[in-house]
N, C-alpha and C positions, 0 to 999 in steps of 0.2 A: 289458883293456880293448878292445874292438872299435869301431870307425866308428858301426855302427847302432845297439849302446848309446849311444855319443857323442853322436849325433847326435837320436833318441830324448828322452836327456833335455836335450839345450838345447832342446828343444821341450818339456818340462815332459808327457812322455806317458807313461800307465803303459804298464810292456811283463813280457811273460812269456816270454822267448827260451830257447826249447833248447839245449844245451850239451852236449859228450863227456860222459863221465866223468871222463873226465883234466882235466880244465878246473879249473884253480886258485882258488880262494877264500880266505879270511883276513877275519878281524870283528876287530873292533876295536870297545874301546866299551860292548860289551853282554855279560850275565853269564854268556851258554855263547860259550865260548872255540872258535872252531875257525880250523882250516887243514889247506890241504891238500887233493889233489883231492874230485870232485862225491862218489867213488868209497870214498872211503878220511873224509869225514866223515857219510856214509851210515853205513857200517860203525860206527860210533863209538856212533850215536846211540841213546840208552834208546829200549829198544820204548817207553815211554808217548806218546812223540813222536810219534808213528806216529797217523793218521784219516784211519777207512773215508768215506769222500766222494765224490760225484756229481760228474761233469764235465757234465753234462747229459742229455736221455735223447739216444741212439744207437737203432740197427736193429731192435734186440734188447734194446729198454728202453735202464734210467738204465745207463748205465759208473760203475760202479764201482770203484778202485782206491784205495789205503792211500797219503797223502801226510803227508808231515814238511814243516816250515818250520820254519828260522833266516832272526834281524833277523843279516845281519852287521853294517852301520855305518848312523847316522841320516849322515846329509851336508845340508845348507843345498842348498836346491836355486839360488840365488843363485849358487852355487861353481862351476854347469857353467852359465851364461851363461841361464838360464831367467826367464823373464818369473816365477813364484812367485818369493813367499819363504820357501811352507812348507820345515820338512822332511822329508824323503822315504827311506826306509827303500832298503839293498841288502838283499837274500835272496837264497839259497837254496829254490827251492820241487823236492821230490823227490818220485817219483811213483814205488809201487813192486805190480806184478800183483800180483794176489792170486790169481790160479790157478800161475804159474810162480817166482814172485817179480820176475822182473826189472824193471832200475830205470832210470826216465829222469828227467834233470834240469835245472831252468830257472832261469837265469839272472833276479833281478826285480826292477825299481824301479817306488818304491807310494809317496803319502802316510802317511807315520807313523802307524798304530796299522790299516791297511789287513788285517784278518781275511785268513786261509787259507781259506775260503771263499771268499771273492771273490776269491782269486787263483786257487783251480781252478773257476772260472765262468770264468775269463779263458782259460782255458791250455785249457776246454772247448771254445771257438771256435773252435781250429784244425781241430778234424773240419769242421766245416762249412764253411772255406774250405777244406781238401783236398780234399772235393764237392765243392765249389762250382768249382775249378779243372777233378777231374776228369775233370768236367762236362763243361764250355768245352773241353776237349782231345774225348771221344768225337762230340761232337754237333755241336760246329761247328768243330773244325780248327785250336783255338789251337795247336797244338805243329805243326803247316803251313809252318815257316817258315825259313828259311835267313838269318836275319839277319849281316849284316855292322857296323850302326854300329844307331847310335840311332834315326833318323828309321828304319828301317828296320821295327827290332823294332814302332816307335809305330805306324807304319803300319798291321802285320799286326794288334796286337793292341790297341789303341785301337777296331777296327769289331768288333771278335770281342766283347770285353769289352761295347760299347755293344750289341749282337746278344745275346749272354746275358742281361743288362740288361732289355733289351723280354719276351724270350721265359719268363723268373721275373717279371714282371708279368702277362703274359696264361697263364701256367698260374694266379696265384694269382686271376687273376681267373676263368677258365674253371673253375676249381674251387669255387668261390662258391655255398655249398647256396640252391638256390632258392625264394624262397619259397614259402612256407606257402598251398595251395589253399585259394581260399574255395568250399563250397558254394554252390550257387544254390540260392536257394527258388523256387517252386512258385507260378505268381500263385496267385493267391487271386480264389476263385469268388467269385462274388455271387448 
């Protein structure tokens, strides 16, 4: 488990993090025993495990893929120093491209009982984030810096992201539909 995963667990945050096909997983205390690399686990899954779900709307409509989710272990969140004392589940979420069968893998951490549909929805937000970062790069020069320190990076990225947020608000207000026009009644002649 990496530093990012541990920090998110300690903060009590749900996560769906992309991992490589060679990332190792092991289950314990679950009916379905799984162990090995993400790729190996996906290859051993029964066909009825996969479900076609949408990760949200994209530029060309619904982003449909086949998904599978395996709960690997239920853990008490207090073990990780989280403020919550709930039982959380570590899992492996897998996405298969409908067209070419290409696989993607995600390590998950969520409250026990979280549905696969909800995890897919969370993973689907990645597209909006990547699109926003690309827009900030192209329109506001997010990547035009040669920082060598945290302070230099912060001095460049913070104003760019503030400008991006202001631009998003202005676009939102500019794209609001105008109120419907009212017809003026002609004056009455007596």
